[in-house]
N, C-alpha and C positions, 0 to 999 in steps of 0.2 A: 381616465378609463378609455377603453377603445370605443370608437364610434358605433359599432354594431355589437350588441351583446352576443358573445359566442354561445354556440349550442351546447347542450348537455347530452352526453351519450347515455341512454338508459342502460346499456349493457355494462358500462363501467362506472357510472355515476359521474362525479365531478372530475373532469379531465385535468391534467397538469396545465397550469396557466389560467384556469377558470377560477374566478374569485367569488366567494359567497358575498351576498349583499350585506353591507354594514348594518342595515336595518334589522337583520336577523340576529345580530349579536346582542347579548345581554349580560349583565353582571348580577350575581346573587352572592349571598354571604358565604355559602359553603355547599358541599356536595358529598354524599356518602359514597363509599367505595362500591357498594352493591349497585347503587343507581348508576354510577359511572360505568360499571361493567356492563350494564344493560343498555348503555348509550342514551340515557334519558335525562341526565342532570346537566346543569350548566353552572358555571361559577367563575370567580376570579382566581388566579393562580397565586399562591403564596407558599414559599418553602417553609416547612415546619422543622425548626432546628431540634434535633434530639438532645437529650441530656448531655452535658459536657463529657461525662465519663464514657458515653457511647459513641461520641463523634470521632471515630477512628479511621474510617475509610477515606483515603485520598481520592481526589477527582480522577475517574478513569480516563485514560488516554485514548482519545478517538480522533478521527480526522473527518471534518473539522472539529476543533475543540468545543466542548460543552460550554455554554454561556454561564450558567449558574449551577452550583452543586452544593448540597449539604450532605455530608457523609454520615452514615450510620455505622452500625457494628454488625459484623457477620456477612453472610452472602446468601443470595438466592441460587439454588442449585437445581439444575435439570435432573429429574429422576424418572422412574418408570411411570409415575402418576401424572407427569406434566402434560397439560393440554394447551392448545391455543384456543382461547375462548373469544369469539367474535359474534356480533350481530349478523344476521343474514346479509345485510348490505355490504359487509366487509368479508364475505366468504372468499372471494378471489384473493384478496390480500392475505387472509389467514392461510390459505393453501400455499401461496407463494412463500410465506415465511416458514411454513413447515418444510417445504422443499429446500429452502436456503439453510435451515438448521440441519437437515439431513446431510447436505453437501459439506457444510462447514464443520460439523461436529460428529458426524457418523452416528447420530442418534435419531430415532424415529419418534416424532411427536404428532399425535392426532389433532384434528381440528374439531372443536365442539361449537355448533351454531346455537345462538340464543340460550346458552346454558348458564346456570348460576355458577360463578367462579368458585373454585375450591382451592385448598392448599396445594401448592406446587404449580399453579396455572400461570400462563402468560395471557394477559388480557389486553385486547386492542379496542379502543373506543374513539369514535368521532363525535364531538359535541360542538356544533357550530356556534354556540353561545359563549364558549370559553374565551376569556380575555386575560391579558397580562399587561399591566401598565407600562413596565419598562420595555417590553417587546413591541407594544403598539400594533400598528398595521402589519408589520413583518411577522409578528407572532400570530396574528389573526389569520394570515394567509398560509404560513408554512411552519409555524412553531409547534411545539409539543411539550408535554410533561412526561418524564420518565420517573416512575415511582417504584422503587425496588424495596420490597420487604423480604424477610427470610421465607415467608410463606407464599408470596405472590409478586409477580412483576407486571406492572400496568403501564401502558402507553395511552395517553389521552391527548387529543389534538382537536383544534377547531375544523380541520380539513383532512381529507384523505391523504393529501400530500404530506402534511405534518405528521400524521400517524405513520406513514411509510418511513419518513426520515427517522422517527423514533425507533423503528425496528432496525434501521441500519446502525444506529448507535449501540443498541444492546448486542447486536450480532458481532460488531467489531470488538466489544468487550469480551464476549464469549470466546472469540478466536484467540485472544491473548491469555486467557485463563488456563491454569494447569488442567490438562485433559479437555479443554474447551467446553467446560460444563458449568461455569459459575459467573455471577455478576455481583459486585459488591453492593451491599445495602446502602441506600441513599436516595435523595430526590434531586432531579435536575429539571430546570426549565430552560429550553433552548430555542433559538430562533436565528435567522440570518440577518446580517446587516444590510444586504443588498438583494433586490428582487431578481436580478439577472446575474447568473453565475454560469458562464458558458464556455463553449469550445466550437470552433469552426473548422470544418474539413473540406478541402478542395478536392472533390472527386471529378470535377470537370476536366482537369488536366491529367488526372490519373485515376483509373477506376479502382474502387475498393469494393470487395465482394459483399453481398448482402449479409453473410455470416459475420464478417468483420464489423459492418455497421451496427448490427444488432448487439454485438459484444461491446462496442463502444458506448452505446446507449446504456446498457446494463452497468458497465464499469463507471460511467459518470455518476450514476445514482448511488454507488457505493460511497462516494465522497460528497453527496448532496449537491452536485452540479445539476442545474435544472434546464439549461437551454443548449440544444445541439443544432447549430446552423450548418446545413449541408449545401455547399456551393456546387450547383448542379450543371452549370454551363460555363466553360472557359476554353482557352486555347493557348498555344505557345505565344510567348511575348513578341518574338522577332524572328520570323523564318529566314532561312538562308537566302541571301540575295534579294530580300524583300518580296519573294514569290510566295504568295499565300495558297497556291493551288494544292500543295501537298502538306500544308501546315497541320500540325496536330490540333485537333479540336474535339471537344466532347460535349454532347448533350445527353444526360444520363436518365431521362425518363422516356419510357417507350409506351405509347398509346396504341390501342388497337383500332383507333379511329383512322380510316383511310385518308382523311384530310391531312394527317400528320405523318404519313408514310415517308420515310427518308430522313426525318429529323433526328431520330435517336441514333446514337453512336453504335457502330457495329462491333467495337472492341469492348463493349460492356454497357448495359443500361438496365435500369430497374423497371420491371413491369408493375402492373397494378397490385399483383399479389405480393411482390417484394416490398412495395411501399407500404401496403397494409400491415405487413409483418413489422416494419419499422414503427408504425403508429401504435400497433398493439404492444410492442415491447416498451415504447415510451410511456404509454398510458399505465402500464403495470409498474413502472419504475419512477413515476413522478418527474418525468422529463418532457419538455415541450420541444418538438422539432420545428426549426425555423427553416423552411425550404427557400433557397435563393436561386432565382433565374436571372442571370445577368442581362444587361443591355443598357444603353445602345452600343457600348463598347464591349470588348471581350465576347463578341457575338459571331465569331467565325462560323459556328455550327449553323446559325440561321442564314448567314450569307452564303454558305456552301449549299444549303437547302434551296435558297431563293437568291441566286447571284444578282438579280436585278435590283435587290434592295440594299446592296452594299455600296459604300463610297469607293471611289477610284475604279469604277467599272467592275466592282465585285472583287478586286484584288486587295482585300483588307479584312479587318475584323470589326469594322465600324458599320453600323446601319446608317443609311443616308436618310436623315430625319427630314430632309426637304421633301421627301416622298411620303405622303400620308399613309401609303400602304405599309411602310416599315413599322410605324406605330400600330397600325391595325393588326398586323401579323403578331406583334408582341402581345397585344391585348387578347388575341385569339388563343395564344399559347397559355397565358395565365387563366383564361376562361376554361380551357380544356382541362387543366391539371388542378385548379383550385378545389374541385370536389374530392380529390385525393387527400387533401391536407386537412387534418383534424385540429391542428393548433390554431390559435387566434391570429397569429402574425404570419405574413409572407414577405420575404425580402426581395426587392426588385433591382438590386445591384446599383446601377446608375453611378459609375465613377470612371475616371480616367478617359473621358471622351474628348478628343482633341479636334473636333470639328466645331460647328457653330455653338457658342454658349447660349445664344437666345433660343435656338431650337432644343438644346439640351434642357433648359429650364421648362420649356413647354412640355417636353416629353416627361420630365420628372413629375410635373403637376398632373398631367393627363393620366399617367400610370398610377399615381397615388390615389386619384379619385376612382380609377377603375378597380384597383385592389379593394378599396372600401366597398365598392358596389357588389363585390363578390362575397361580402361578409367578413372580410379580413382587415386587419390593421397593417399598413405598409411600413416596411423598414427600408433603409438605404444607407449606402456608404456616404460619408460627408465629403462633398466636393465643392461647396459653395464659394469658399475663399479663392480657390484656384480658378474656378469658372467665371465668377462675377465680382470677386473682391468682397462679397458679403452675401447674406441669405435673403436679401430683399426680393420679394416677389415669389419666393419658394413656399410651397405648401408646408405649414407648420405642424400638421397632424401626422407626422411621420417620426418614427424612432430612428435615430441616427447612430451608426457606428462611426465614432471619431477615430480615424486610423492614422492620421498624419497631421501635424500642426500646420504645415504649409497648405494642405488641402482644406482642412476645416478642424480647428482645434477644439478640445473640450471646453476651453474658456469661451470660445465663440458660440458653441452649442448651448452652453449654459446662459450666456447673455441673451441669446436669441429665443430662449424659452423652449427649446426642443427637449424631448425625452431623449437621452443619449446613453451609449455604452462606451466605455474605454476599451478600444481595440488597437492601442497605439503600436505602430509598426516597429518602433525602436526598441520596445521592451517585450512585446507579445507576439511577434511574427516569427515563425519558423519556416524557412525554405530548405527542405532536407538536402544536406550535403553541398549547399551552395557556399560561396565565399562571402555572402552577405545575409542579412536577416537571420542570424543565429542558425547557421547551417548545421551545427552540431547540437542544437537544442538550446532552450532558454537558460538564462543564468538563474536557476531556481534558488540558489542560496541567497542571491541579492534580492530576488522577488520576495522570498519568505521573510527576510530580515528588514528590508528597507522600503519596499514598494507598497503603494496603496491604490485602490481603484480610482481615487480622486486626483491622481497626479500622472502626468506624462512629461518626462524630461523636466524642464523648468516651469511648466505650466500646471497650475492647480486650480481646483474648484472647491467650494465648501464641502465639508464632509457630508456624504449622503446625497450630494447633488446628482451624481451619476446613477443611472439605474443599476449599474454594476459593471462587470468587465468580462471580456471574452478573449481567449488566446486563439491563435489561428495557425493552421498548417497550409501553406501554399506550395503546390507542386510545380514550381516554375520550370524545373529542369526536366522537361518532358522526354528528353532522349537519354537521360541517365539511367543506369541499371541499378534499381533498388526496389525492394518489395514493400508491401503494406506493413509487414512485421518490422522491417528496418525503420520505417517511419515511427512505428510505435516505440521502438527502442530509444528514439530521440526525445519523445514527449511523455514517456510513462510517468516520470516524477512530477511533471508540470500539472497533471490533473489534480493530485492532492494539494500541491502548492497553491494553485489558483483557487481551489475550493476553500482552503484555509483562509486566504486573505479576503475572499468575497463573502464568506459566512461570518467571519469575525475579524474586522479590520484592525483590532487592537494589536499592540505588540505581542507576538506569540509567547506563550508560556514556556514552551520547549525550545531548546537550542535547535539549530538546523540539523545537527548530527543526531540528536534524539528524535527529531521529527522524521528524518530520513530512515532511521532504523525502524521507527514505528510503521512507516509505510511498507517497508520490506516484510514486516510481520503480517500486515493486513492484506497484502497482495492486491489483486484486481477485483475481489469480491466474488460472489456466487454467480452461476449461470453463464460463465465464459466458455465458449466452444472452440474458437480458433486462435484467439490472441494469446500469445505466450507471455508470461511474466518474465521480462528480461532481467530484472533485478532480483529474480526469484529466490530469495532466502539463502543465497550462497553465503556460507559462513566464512569469516576470515580464516585462511589456511585450509579451506576445504579442498580435497583432492577429487572428490567423487561427483561433483556437479555435472549432470548429464551422462554419467557413466552407465554402462550396461549392468543390470541387476537380474539375477534369476532367483526363483524361490521354489521350495519343495512343493508348495501348493498355493493357490490363489483363488479368490472369489471372482466371478465374472465381472469385468469392468473395473476391478480394483487390483490390477496386476502390479508386479514389483517394479516395473519401469517408473511408476509414480514416485518411488522413494527418492529418486535423484533428479526429477524433472523441474524442481524449483518452484512448483505451483503450490499455493497454499490450500487449494480446495480438492486436491487429488490425494489418494492414499492407496496403500497396499493392505489387504486383509485376507484372512482365511478363517473359515468357520471350523476347520479341522481342529480337533482337540489333540491330535498327535503333535509332539514337538516339531517345530518348523525349522527350516534353515534358509538363510539368505546369503547370496554370494555376489560381491561387487567386483567387477573387473575394471581396474583403473586404467587399462590400456597400455601401461608401461610400468616398469619397476619404480616405485616411489618410496620415500621414507615416511612411514606411517607411525603415529603415536597415540591415536585415540579414535574411537567411534562415538557418534552421538545420534540418538534416535529420539524422535518426537512421537511418542506412543499415543494411540487413541485410547478411549475408555477401556477397550479390550487390550490392556497393556501386557507386555511380557513381564513375568515375574523374575526370570533369570535366563542367562544365555552364556555361551562360551564364544570368545573371539579367537579366531584362528587366522593365520596369514600364510601366504604361499607365494613363491616366485613364479612357479610354472603351472599352478592349478592342480598338481598331482601330489606333491609332498607338502604336508601341512604342519605348522608349528603353532601350538597354543600360546596365545599372547595374554589372555586374561580369562578368568572365570568370574562372571559379574552377576550380582544380584541387584535388581532394580528396586531401590528403596523409595523412589518418588512416585511410583505408580504411573497413572496417565500423565502425559506431558514430557518434558525434555529430560533425558537421562544420558549420562556420558560415562564411558569406560575408558580410562587412561592407562597406558602401559608403556613399557620401555620401548624406545624407538627401534623399529625394525624395517628392513627392506622387503617390500612385497609388491606384487602386481594385483594379487587377489586377496580380498579380505572377506572372511565368512563368519556369519553369526550362526552357530549351530546350537542344537538343543534349546531352541527358543520356546520356552514354556509359557503358554498363555493361560486362559481360564476356561470356564464352561462355554463361553461364546466365541472361543478361538482367540486370535490375536491380530492386531493391526497397528500400522504406523503411518504417520503423515510424511515423515522424512527419515532418511538414514544417511548420515554424513560420515565419510572417512576423512580424518584430519591428519595433516602432517604434524610435525613437531609444533608445539604451541608457540604463539608469539608472546614472548615474555614482556613485551612493551604494551600489549593490549590493555587499555584502561589505566595505564600508568600516568603519573604526573609528568606533563610536558611543559617546558618553558622555552622561551626564545629571546633573541636579542630585541625583537620588536615585531609589530604587525603593521601591514600596509594601512596608512591612514584612511579612515572612512569605511573600513571593512570590519567584519566580525570573523575573519578567517584566522582564528587563533591557533597557537601551537597545539592545543588539545585535539585539533582535528587530525593530526598525524597518528594518533594512538586510539582513535575511536572505533576502528574496524570498519568504517564506512568509506567505500571507494569513491563516493561522490563529494566528500568534503576535503578541504585542503588548508594548509597554512600558507598565507601570503605574507612574505617577509617585508620588513621595513626596507628602506632604500639605502641602508648602510653598505659600505664597500664589502664587508665580510660578515653577512648575517649568519647566525647560528641557531640551532634548535637542539634541545637535549631532553632526554627522558630519565626519570628516576625509577628504577626497577623495584624499589622498595626495600630490597636486601641484596647482598652480594650474590651474583649468579654467575654460572659458567656461560660465557658467550663465545660462539664460534661462527655466527652468520648474521649479517646485517642486510636488510632489504630496503631499498629506497625507491618509491614510485613517484617520479617527477611529473609535473605538468609541463606544458610546452615551454614555459619560462623556467628552464632547468639550470642546474649548475653544470658547467663544463670542467670545473676543477673543484675539488673539496678534500677535506681531511676528516677522518673519524678518530676521536679520542675517547678514552675511558678513564674513569676515576672511581675511587672508593669513597671519597668524602665530598665530591662536588667542588673541590677547591684545587687539588693537585691533579693535573691531567697528564696522561701518558699517550703517545701516538699509537694508533692501532693499524690504520691503513690510510694511504693517500692516493687519490685518483686525479689525473690530469689529462688534458687533450681529448676530452670526451665530446661526442657529437651533441649538438643542441637539440631541442625539441623534446616531446614527451617520450619517456622511456622508463624502464625498470632496471635498476642495478642490484644484482645479488652478489654480495661480497662474502666470500668464504675466508675466514681469518683463523689464525692460531687460537686454540681455546684459551680464553683469558677470563679471570675472575674480576667482575666489576659490578658496581651498583649503578653507576651513571654512564650513559653513552651520549656523546655530543657529535653533531655533524656541523662543520663550519665550511661555508662556501667561500672559495677564494676567487672564482671567476664565474660570471653569469652569461648565459646565452642571449638573454634579452634584457640587458641592464637598462634601467635599475630594478627590473621586476625579477622576482624569484618565487616559485610556488612548489610545494611538496604535498602530495596526497597522503602518503603513508611512510612511516618509519617503523620497521619491524625488526625485532631482535630475537634470535633463537640460540638455543644452547641446551644444556642439560635441564630437563624439566623434573619437578618433584614427582615422585612415584605416587600412584593411586594408593589409598589406604588398603592394607591387606584385607583380603576377603575370607571371613570365617563364619561358620554357623555354630552357635553355642546354645546349649540348653542346661538348665539346672533343675534338679528334682530332689525331693526328700524321700528316702527309703527307710524302712524299718529293718534293722539287722540285729538279731538276738535281743529284741525288745528295746533297742536304743535307736534314736533318730540319726540318720547319716545323710549329709548333703553331698550329692554327686553332681559333678560338672563334666559335660562332654563337649569337646570342641573339634569340629571337622575343618581342615584346611581346604577352603574352596579356591585358593589362589593357585597360580601357576609356578610359584617359587616357594621354597621352604620358609617357614615363619618361626619366630621365637614367641613363646607364650609365658605369661605369669598369671596364674589363676588364684584369686584371693577371695576368701569368705570370712565371716566373723569367727570361724573356727580353725583358721590356718590358711596357708598359701602353698603353692607348688609351681615350679618352673619347668618348662619344656623347651629344649633347644632343637632347632632345625627340623621341625615337624614337616614332613614331606607333603606335597600336594595330594589331596584326596585321603590323607591319613587322619586318624582320630586320636585325640588325647583324652584320657579319662583320669579325673582326680576325685577321690572320695575323702570326706572329712567327717570324723566322728564328733558328734555333739556331746556324747556321754550323758545324754538326757533322754527321758522317756518321750518327751514331746518337744517340738520346736515351732516357734512362730515363723510366718513368712518373712523373707528378707531378700537380699540382693547379693549375687556374686559378681565380681569384676574380673574381666578377662582383658589383659593388656597384650596387644598384638603388634608386632613389627616384623618386616621381612628380615630374614637372617642376614647379618652383616651390613644392614642398612644404617645410615647415620641418623635418620630422622627419629624423633621421639616416638615411643610406643603409643598406640591409640587405645584408650580404655573403652571397653564395651560392657555395659551393665546388663546382667542377666537375672531377672527376678525368679524366685522360687516360692512355692506355696507351702505353708506350714503343715505339720502332721502330728498326730498323737499315736504313739506306738504302745501305749499302755493296754 
């Protein structure tokens, strides 16, 4: 525990990082649901297994994975009666969850304080006495129980942090459900493996706006990351010619105390109001901020402010620790800003000092004691091995970031008895767009599949020895031209990846491709203002991502631009009950073959898809009925050339209509989800052939080191193929051949490419239309032998047509005292259809029924009365080769006597 007990904020209760006393925890045999709902009971956690016949629901997929799950049957569904029931102490959390539900599901759910739970309610409870043997201390500090019944959803936790994490889990499940409105019945007990699950952002070398910082705190909480270290002072590493006079340097806190005038950076700094907004956001999201003020190196901002305190006559970024004033100034800076910091820990930097090791150790110990005197626990970068060969004489009551084995490894930190985090530079550092330290982002696939917080390179410590792990962004390239959003694009997938491995260090249940796809569905979470979701839900083959969209009407704040922005929490909606229209401008003429919409609960019942080259002359491509309701709905049609795609006559319901996403798709990838095999896989990796057909642009096949490795896909049945797309990684093929086969044994050449440039690229091969079931790509020359890597192998050609669209009704009429079964069929499609109408009393055929025309068939029963039954209508597009699709149409019996 920390030397000084941290304070409790009466406004927000227990802050992130504050731990309830173990003496307050207790175990009892059981607790009733009503008592839990009122926040009065305590008990041990045990999953209650339902009867075997009811155990049908699989574990919901969330990030990070739920620890324990016992599935039930059915689902809890949001409806008009749903409330969020909380005790008064959790009012703030309850209102936040209500806001999050509105943003994520487009549903309004009221908050009820100290109310008795009723059917349909979401109930949040904090019970400090709740314990779970398997989860131990980690459960007691951040764990929770999620209990989902058809009538009620309850989150119970020992702490507010745990309760908040429980809400993140059920919100993630809601986002994935059809219409974003249901959670499968079952019980989960969940807790983290590691206490520290974090991210560090260097704002000293590059300023990030307050809005961006708040978004990052919110986003971290979506994945249950709990520590945000913000590196507030730093400078460029080596100025031109060794002249520090004009070197970039940043100190990002701005005090209104005249004694500190001139210290804050003029190109961006956070004032007290900015910082308080960070603390408020963190407190509301179960995140602890770890503020870091560097020194005695990386201190150019202080040296520029007070040149007399720097080494080399002030021409450096090192403080001259032989001058007591240098340490005194740093103590004054910590004293000035410590009252801003609400978390229990403050990071004092202390690394990479190349002057006196003895003075460095004195500074380390002096500052650690000073930080504790301010009521905070000190943290520092590990430098002891480099500075002294060992940690002898250094203050042990400091939490260490072990960042480099040569400076101070995790093994040394463990042996010396330090609390420590794994922040290993070789695996967890990103220097944006540099040629070192993962300039293009971390190797998330390797981290997900092979890494653990207890290992760095060839060094390991016992499982659980580390407090946790933290990945870091260092903005070393101070003169490079890139934005904060560019940085986010490099690390977006690393947040859920590190969250997964620090919450649950076991071998992941999902493949990396499945995990990556899940994170694209989940997005960045609610409450994001300025950070764009760069992997934002763009589907394989989508042409409309980022395209301009217009609508016949829109509600304020929910404009049509949100349909193509790739964000999971934005939507288009209109309360108008008039049929709506949506028009997508693709920017240029493209080959289109489908549209897909993710409808809100106010889903469209039907619509017409029209296409145009010029925006003036329109051709109807499909008339579509939405059979799925809320959720994902796709209309497929014959490929056509178009720049504009319009959904017209969009018919909603009494509350209007809305959608989270509208995607215009090109011709479908026939290989998507197909069976892929290969000559082999690079040893020690999980980058299998399946990755080239998973639709995920971040996963790849890494080939064996053979001279001519190959990868092939089985399309499942013979298909017409006329286009192949290959997306290569930097280790690409400079020569290859593509072959096709009907049986996977006898191969015929399709196309050969030679003399290609090395490096990452995409090859789109247009070929003569060929019928094939198997497609194989064999590399004959590699650009970076022996390595070869391919992200995607896509195959296109003639796609199966969508089922014909008709509306059919059947009734019983009385004609001359006899019952007659009448069947009416309206062709809702854009092409003629052939029909066969069958009843127990006969059948009738119709050929080439034109669009919008009606077919009527009447069958006499020759009886006074008839019982209810079913008519069958078989439908197929006229002239199509596919088998007719049967549609069952029930009718009600009648008595004509």
